[in-house]
C-alpha positions in Angstrom: 12.0 -5.4 -45.9 8.3 -6.1 -45.8 5.8 -3.8 -44.1 4.0 -5.2 -41.1 0.8 -4.5 -43.1 1.9 -6.5 -46.2 0.1 -9.9 -46.4 1.5 -12.6 -48.6 -1.0 -13.8 -51.2 -1.2 -17.3 -52.5 -1.3 -16.9 -56.3 -1.2 -20.6 -57.0 -5.1 -20.8 -57.0 -7.7 -18.3 -58.1 -9.6 -16.5 -55.4 -13.2 -17.4 -54.6 -14.4 -13.9 -55.8 -12.6 -14.4 -59.1 -14.2 -17.8 -59.6 -17.7 -16.6 -58.8 -17.4 -13.3 -60.7 -16.7 -15.1 -64.0 -19.1 -18.1 -63.5 -21.5 -18.8 -66.3 -24.2 -21.5 -66.6 -22.7 -24.7 -67.9 -23.3 -28.4 -68.2 -20.6 -30.8 -67.1 -20.7 -34.5 -67.9 -19.1 -36.8 -65.3 -18.7 -40.4 -66.3 -17.9 -43.5 -64.1 -18.1 -41.7 -60.7 -20.2 -44.6 -59.5 -21.9 -47.7 -61.1 -25.4 -46.3 -60.5 -27.0 -43.0 -59.7 -28.0 -44.4 -56.3 -24.4 -45.3 -55.6 -23.3 -41.8 -56.6 -25.9 -40.3 -54.3 -24.8 -42.5 -51.4 -21.1 -41.7 -51.9 -21.7 -38.0 -52.1 -24.1 -38.0 -49.1 -21.7 -40.0 -47.0 -18.9 -37.6 -47.9 -20.9 -34.7 -46.4 -22.0 -33.1 -49.6 -25.2 -31.1 -49.2 -28.0 -33.0 -51.0 -30.7 -30.5 -52.1 -33.0 -33.1 -53.7 -33.0 -36.9 -53.4 -33.2 -39.0 -56.6 -36.3 -38.4 -58.6 -37.6 -39.8 -61.9 -37.7 -37.2 -64.7 -38.8 -37.5 -68.3 -35.1 -37.8 -69.4 -34.0 -40.2 -66.6 -33.3 -40.0 -62.9 -31.5 -37.1 -61.2 -30.7 -35.5 -57.8 -29.5 -32.2 -56.7 -26.4 -31.1 -54.6 -24.9 -27.7 -53.6 -21.2 -27.1 -54.2 -19.0 -25.3 -51.7 -19.7 -22.0 -53.5 -23.5 -22.4 -53.1 -24.1 -23.3 -56.7 -26.9 -25.9 -57.4 -25.7 -28.9 -59.4 -27.9 -31.7 -60.9 -26.5 -35.2 -61.3 -28.4 -37.4 -63.7 -28.6 -40.8 -65.2 -30.3 -40.7 -68.6 -32.9 -43.3 -69.6 -31.4 -46.2 -71.4 
């Protein structure tokens, strides 16, 4: 019999504290999320993703910034051709 104070834990997914305690800086390449950077920006913005910086020209291409649900800053870029 379970105690009234025992709470069932969902072990099917890692906890937020676990995910954030082991986080390390990394680069992730996403391909084919949208035909252009502008389309990716519009899609994410329309989905309610927090945009931290609109698209801007950089020496390496165009990029923009978003914040993920954990508060991490993410850059999405389209390199120069």
